[in-house]
C-alpha positions as CSV (number, residue, x, y, z in Angstrom):
1,M,46.6,-80.1,-28.5
2,K,47.0,-76.3,-29.0
3,F,49.1,-74.5,-26.3
4,D,47.0,-72.1,-24.2
5,P,49.1,-69.8,-22.0
6,E,46.2,-69.3,-19.7
7,K,45.9,-73.0,-18.8
8,P,48.3,-75.0,-16.7
9,F,50.8,-76.7,-19.1
10,N,50.2,-80.2,-17.6
11,E,50.9,-81.7,-21.0
12,L,54.6,-80.5,-20.9
13,P,56.3,-83.3,-22.8
14,L,58.6,-85.5,-20.9
15,L,62.3,-85.9,-21.8
16,P,64.0,-86.8,-24.0
17,P,62.6,-84.4,-26.6
18,Q,60.8,-86.1,-29.5
19,A,62.8,-84.1,-32.0
20,D,66.1,-84.1,-33.7
21,L,68.3,-81.7,-31.7
22,L,71.1,-81.6,-34.2
23,S,71.5,-79.5,-37.3
24,Q,74.6,-78.4,-39.2
25,E,74.4,-75.0,-37.5
26,V,74.1,-76.6,-34.1
27,L,77.0,-78.9,-34.7
28,L,79.3,-76.0,-35.8
29,K,78.3,-73.9,-32.8
30,L,78.7,-77.0,-30.5
31,V,82.3,-77.4,-31.7
32,A,83.1,-73.7,-31.1
33,A,81.5,-73.6,-27.7
34,G,83.2,-76.8,-26.6
35,R,86.6,-75.5,-27.7
36,E,86.2,-72.3,-25.7
37,L,84.9,-74.1,-22.6
38,A,87.9,-76.5,-22.7
39,E,90.2,-73.5,-22.9
40,L,88.5,-72.0,-19.9
41,K,88.9,-75.2,-17.9
42,G,92.6,-75.3,-18.7
43,M,93.1,-71.6,-17.8
44,G,91.3,-72.0,-14.5
45,K,94.1,-74.4,-13.4
46,T,96.8,-71.8,-13.9
47,I,95.7,-69.6,-11.0
48,P,97.8,-70.6,-8.0
49,D,95.1,-70.1,-5.4
50,Q,91.7,-71.3,-6.6
51,N,89.9,-69.2,-4.0
52,I,90.9,-66.2,-6.0
53,L,88.5,-67.3,-8.8
54,M,85.8,-69.0,-6.7
55,N,85.0,-66.1,-4.4
56,S,85.2,-63.3,-6.9
57,L,83.4,-64.9,-9.8
58,I,80.7,-66.5,-7.6
59,L,79.9,-63.1,-6.1
60,Q,79.7,-61.6,-9.6
61,E,77.4,-64.4,-10.8
62,A,75.2,-64.0,-7.7
63,K,74.8,-60.3,-8.6
64,N,74.0,-60.9,-12.3
65,S,71.7,-63.8,-11.8
66,S,69.7,-61.9,-9.2
67,E,69.5,-58.9,-11.5
68,I,67.6,-60.9,-14.1
69,E,64.9,-61.3,-11.5
70,N,65.0,-57.5,-10.8
71,V,66.9,-58.0,-7.6
72,V,69.5,-55.2,-8.1
73,T,72.4,-54.2,-5.9
74,T,75.7,-52.6,-6.6
75,H,79.1,-54.2,-6.8
76,D,80.3,-52.1,-3.9
77,A,77.3,-52.8,-1.6
78,L,77.7,-56.5,-2.3
79,Y,81.4,-56.8,-1.7
80,R,81.2,-54.7,1.4
81,A,78.3,-56.7,2.8
82,F,80.2,-60.0,2.1
83,T,83.3,-58.7,3.9
84,A,81.7,-56.9,6.9
85,K,79.3,-59.6,8.1
86,T,77.9,-57.4,10.8
87,A,77.0,-54.5,8.6
88,K,73.4,-53.5,8.0
89,I,72.5,-55.1,4.6
90,D,69.7,-53.9,2.3
91,P,67.2,-56.5,1.2
92,A,68.5,-56.8,-2.4
93,T,72.1,-57.3,-1.3
94,K,70.9,-59.9,1.2
95,E,69.1,-61.8,-1.5
96,V,72.2,-61.8,-3.7
97,L,74.3,-63.2,-0.8
98,H,71.7,-66.0,-0.4
99,Y,72.2,-66.9,-4.0
100,R,75.9,-67.1,-3.4
101,E,75.3,-69.4,-0.5
102,A,73.0,-71.6,-2.6
103,L,75.6,-71.9,-5.3
104,W,78.3,-73.0,-2.8
105,H,75.8,-75.5,-1.4
106,G,75.2,-76.9,-4.8
107,Y,78.9,-77.1,-5.6
108,R,79.7,-79.0,-2.4
109,T,76.7,-81.3,-3.1
110,I,77.8,-82.2,-6.7
111,K,81.4,-82.7,-5.6
112,K,80.3,-85.0,-2.8
113,D,77.8,-87.3,-4.5
114,G,77.8,-86.2,-8.2
115,L,74.0,-86.2,-8.4
116,L,71.4,-83.5,-9.3
117,T,68.2,-84.4,-7.6
118,T,64.8,-82.9,-6.8
119,R,66.0,-82.8,-3.2
120,C,69.0,-80.7,-4.3
121,F,66.8,-78.4,-6.3
122,I,64.6,-77.8,-3.3
123,Q,67.5,-77.0,-1.1
124,L,68.9,-74.5,-3.6
125,A,65.5,-72.7,-3.9
126,Q,65.1,-72.7,-0.1
127,T,68.5,-71.1,0.3
128,I,67.9,-68.5,-2.4
129,T,64.5,-67.5,-1.0
130,E,65.4,-67.9,2.6
131,N,62.3,-70.0,3.4
132,Q,61.3,-73.6,3.8
133,A,58.8,-73.7,1.0
134,G,59.1,-76.8,-1.3
135,I,57.3,-77.8,-4.4
136,R,54.4,-75.6,-5.4
137,T,51.1,-77.0,-4.0
138,L,48.7,-74.1,-4.5
139,P,47.1,-73.3,-7.9
140,G,47.3,-69.9,-9.6
141,T,50.9,-69.6,-10.6
142,K,51.1,-67.7,-13.8
143,I,54.0,-65.9,-15.7
144,A,53.1,-62.5,-17.2
145,N,54.8,-60.1,-19.5
146,S,56.4,-57.5,-17.1
147,R,55.5,-54.6,-19.5
148,N,51.9,-55.2,-20.2
149,G,50.8,-57.9,-17.6
150,K,49.6,-60.3,-20.3
151,I,49.8,-64.0,-19.3
152,I,52.5,-65.7,-21.4
153,Y,52.8,-69.1,-19.6
154,T,51.0,-71.1,-16.9
155,P,53.3,-73.9,-15.6
156,P,52.1,-77.4,-14.7
157,Q,49.8,-77.6,-11.7
158,G,49.6,-80.1,-8.8
159,E,52.4,-81.3,-6.6
160,N,52.3,-84.9,-7.7
161,L,52.4,-84.0,-11.4
162,I,55.3,-81.5,-10.8
163,R,57.3,-84.2,-8.9
164,D,56.7,-86.7,-11.7
165,K,58.1,-84.2,-14.2
166,L,61.1,-83.5,-12.0
167,A,61.7,-87.2,-11.6
168,N,61.7,-87.5,-15.4
169,L,64.2,-84.5,-15.5
170,E,66.4,-86.3,-13.0
171,A,66.4,-89.4,-15.1
172,Y,67.3,-87.5,-18.2
173,I,70.1,-85.6,-16.4
174,H,71.7,-88.9,-15.3
175,S,70.9,-91.0,-18.4
176,E,73.8,-92.2,-20.6
177,N,73.0,-91.4,-24.2
178,Q,74.7,-89.9,-27.2
179,V,73.6,-86.4,-26.7
180,D,76.4,-83.9,-26.1
181,P,76.4,-82.5,-22.6
182,L,76.2,-78.9,-23.8
183,I,73.1,-79.7,-25.8
184,K,71.7,-81.6,-22.8
185,M,72.4,-78.6,-20.6
186,A,70.2,-76.5,-22.9
187,V,67.4,-79.1,-22.7
188,I,67.7,-79.4,-19.0
189,H,67.5,-75.6,-18.5
190,Y,64.4,-75.3,-20.6
191,Q,62.6,-78.2,-18.9
192,F,63.3,-77.0,-15.4
193,E,62.1,-73.5,-16.2
194,A,59.0,-75.0,-17.9
195,I,58.2,-77.1,-14.9
196,H,58.6,-74.0,-12.7
197,P,58.4,-76.1,-9.6
198,F,58.7,-73.4,-7.0
199,A,56.6,-70.3,-6.1
200,D,59.8,-68.3,-6.2
201,G,63.5,-68.7,-7.2
202,N,63.0,-70.8,-10.3
203,G,65.2,-68.8,-12.6
204,R,68.1,-68.5,-10.2
205,T,67.9,-72.2,-9.3
206,G,67.9,-73.1,-12.9
207,R,71.0,-71.1,-13.6
208,I,72.8,-72.8,-10.7
209,I,71.8,-76.1,-12.2
210,N,73.5,-75.1,-15.4
211,I,76.9,-74.8,-13.8
212,L,76.5,-77.8,-11.5
213,Y,75.7,-79.9,-14.6
214,L,78.9,-78.8,-16.4
215,I,80.9,-79.8,-13.3
216,Q,79.1,-83.1,-13.0
217,K,80.0,-83.8,-16.6
218,E,83.7,-82.8,-15.9
219,L,83.6,-80.0,-18.5
220,L,84.7,-77.7,-15.7
221,D,86.5,-78.4,-12.4
222,M,85.3,-75.2,-10.7
223,P,82.1,-73.1,-10.8
224,I,83.6,-70.3,-12.9
225,L,81.4,-70.2,-16.0
226,Y,78.2,-68.2,-15.5
227,L,75.7,-67.4,-18.2
228,S,73.7,-64.7,-16.4
229,R,75.6,-61.8,-17.9
230,Y,74.9,-63.1,-21.4
231,I,71.2,-63.6,-20.5
232,I,70.9,-60.0,-19.2
233,D,72.4,-58.7,-22.4
234,H,70.0,-60.9,-24.5
235,K,67.0,-61.0,-22.1
236,S,64.3,-60.6,-24.7
237,D,65.7,-63.3,-26.9
238,Y,66.1,-65.6,-23.9
239,Y,62.4,-65.5,-23.0
240,T,61.2,-65.5,-26.6
241,L,63.2,-68.6,-27.4
242,L,62.0,-70.4,-24.3
243,R,58.4,-69.7,-25.4
244,G,59.4,-71.0,-28.9
245,V,60.2,-74.4,-27.4
246,T,56.9,-74.4,-25.4
247,E,54.6,-73.3,-28.2
248,Q,56.3,-74.8,-31.3
249,Q,58.9,-77.3,-30.0
250,S,61.4,-75.0,-31.7
251,W,64.5,-76.5,-30.2
252,H,67.3,-75.5,-32.6
253,P,67.1,-71.7,-32.0
254,W,67.1,-72.3,-28.2
255,I,70.0,-74.7,-28.3
256,L,72.0,-72.3,-30.5
257,F,71.3,-69.5,-28.0
258,M,72.6,-71.5,-25.1
259,L,75.7,-72.7,-27.0
260,D,76.5,-69.1,-28.0
261,A,76.0,-68.2,-24.3
262,V,78.6,-70.8,-23.3
263,Q,81.0,-69.8,-26.1
264,Q,80.9,-66.0,-25.5
265,T,80.8,-66.3,-21.7
266,A,83.9,-68.7,-21.8
267,I,85.8,-66.1,-23.9
268,L,84.9,-63.2,-21.5
269,T,85.7,-65.3,-18.4
270,R,89.1,-66.3,-19.8
271,K,89.8,-62.6,-20.3
272,K,88.8,-61.8,-16.8
273,I,91.0,-64.6,-15.4
274,Q,93.9,-63.3,-17.5
275,D,93.3,-59.8,-16.1
276,I,93.1,-61.1,-12.6
277,R,96.3,-63.1,-13.0
278,G,98.1,-60.1,-14.6
279,A,96.9,-57.8,-11.7
280,L,98.1,-60.4,-9.2
281,D,101.5,-60.7,-10.8
282,R,102.0,-57.0,-11.0
283,T,100.9,-56.6,-7.4
284,L,103.3,-59.2,-6.3
285,E,106.1,-57.4,-8.0
286,K,105.2,-54.0,-6.5
287,A,104.7,-55.5,-3.0
288,R,108.1,-57.3,-3.2
289,A,109.8,-54.1,-4.3
290,E,108.1,-51.6,-2.0
291,L,106.9,-53.4,1.2
292,P,109.1,-53.8,4.2
293,A,110.6,-57.3,4.3
294,R,108.8,-58.2,7.5
295,V,105.4,-57.5,5.8
296,Y,105.8,-59.0,2.3
297,S,104.7,-62.6,1.6
298,K,103.2,-64.2,-1.5
299,D,100.4,-65.7,0.6
300,L,99.4,-62.2,1.9
301,I,99.2,-60.8,-1.6
302,E,97.2,-63.7,-2.9
303,L,94.8,-63.3,0.1
304,L,94.0,-59.8,-1.2
305,F,92.7,-61.3,-4.4
306,H,90.2,-63.6,-2.8
307,Q,87.6,-60.8,-2.9
308,P,87.8,-57.0,-3.4
309,Y,87.6,-56.0,0.2
310,C,89.9,-57.3,3.0
311,K,90.1,-56.8,6.7
312,G,92.5,-57.6,9.5
313,Q,90.4,-60.6,10.6
314,F,91.1,-62.3,7.3
315,L,94.8,-62.3,8.0
316,V,94.3,-63.5,11.5
317,D,92.0,-66.4,10.3
318,A,94.7,-67.3,7.7
319,G,97.3,-67.6,10.4
320,M,99.4,-64.8,8.9
321,A,99.4,-62.3,11.8
322,E,97.9,-61.4,15.2
323,R,95.2,-58.7,15.1
324,K,97.5,-55.7,15.8
325,T,100.1,-56.9,13.3
326,A,97.4,-57.6,10.7
327,A,96.2,-54.0,10.9
328,E,99.8,-52.8,10.4
329,Y,100.3,-54.9,7.4
330,L,97.1,-53.6,5.7
331,K,98.2,-50.0,6.5
332,E,101.6,-50.7,4.8
333,L,99.8,-52.0,1.8
334,E,97.7,-48.8,1.7
335,K,100.8,-46.7,1.9
336,I,102.2,-48.1,-1.4
337,G,98.8,-47.8,-3.2
338,I,97.7,-51.4,-3.4
339,L,94.8,-51.0,-1.0
340,S,92.5,-48.1,0.0
341,S,90.8,-48.0,3.4
342,H,87.1,-47.5,4.0
343,K,85.4,-47.1,7.3
344,L,82.2,-49.1,7.6
345,G,80.6,-48.8,11.0
346,R,83.2,-49.9,13.5
347,E,85.2,-51.8,11.0
348,V,87.9,-50.6,8.5
349,L,87.8,-52.4,5.2
350,Y,90.6,-52.3,2.7
351,L,89.8,-52.3,-1.0
352,N,92.0,-54.0,-3.6
353,K,91.5,-51.4,-6.3
354,K,92.8,-53.4,-9.2
355,L,90.6,-56.4,-8.5
356,Y,87.6,-54.3,-8.0
357,A,88.1,-52.6,-11.3
358,I,88.3,-55.9,-13.1
359,L,85.2,-57.4,-11.5
360,A,83.2,-54.2,-12.0
361,E,83.9,-54.0,-15.8
């Protein structure tokens, strides 16, 4: 049957794909991507406080993944909003923070029960979109070219059919077969986006599923590899190759794209971790040498690397100081150039300039 972008793709083939997913080129790229991913997993363990990576990188991924869907905010607006919970937040920044919340929810879920289910997908999408909508029930969903409005894909229609295809996807995710997990991740991502089960939030949910699957397969311990920056940089190829699978069952170019995304992103993330660790070590040395003895502690400096902005309440919550003393500590850190203060409403936030520079690169 010939594919018609104007008609619901109810004939979307079930998994596993009825095609050979391997080629010499795929195998070579698979080895390279797997090696870089393993290096990243090992490097993540060298950071003394894992919250340093978890908070900072998750916020960056939330920003990038949302940007693919034309939800755009700035690094500064995002980091300030995350730190100053009571601040007035613009709609785009609020959406990005919802994405972060969804990613954390998914991470806790996968660590608890190790399963990726339709229920989990629904919870992710509901958190991202801040509504209680579930699987699409109404007809009429179509995906159009953003430049000319031409319909390029109409996803499967009918709640029961969509649920059947999601059940098949679940079975494939948890099946034990000889397919390498990185190749399976590429297949899973395509299939989820092709099913397009929700009225909104499908792309962002699908990108969260990528990282959760890598953690489920123990290729990573923490959610620190995010492909969204790579997808932004190759956005046209991303959508073209997705359509290639739909229209021609052209799996090899799509799999190669996803493997290259893993390889290149792992390299860049390792560099970012190295930069963060280097900045942390240099800040520890500077603080030890220049801060009053009553102020300096390793735990305090590490806390400053949990996210770009800090405030006195963070020190209080961590049990490091009472409110007045916490304010004094932050002022001392500003005096020696580690932090810079910024008034936001009634709060004073303190920016870790070195961490911000690394994350904003």
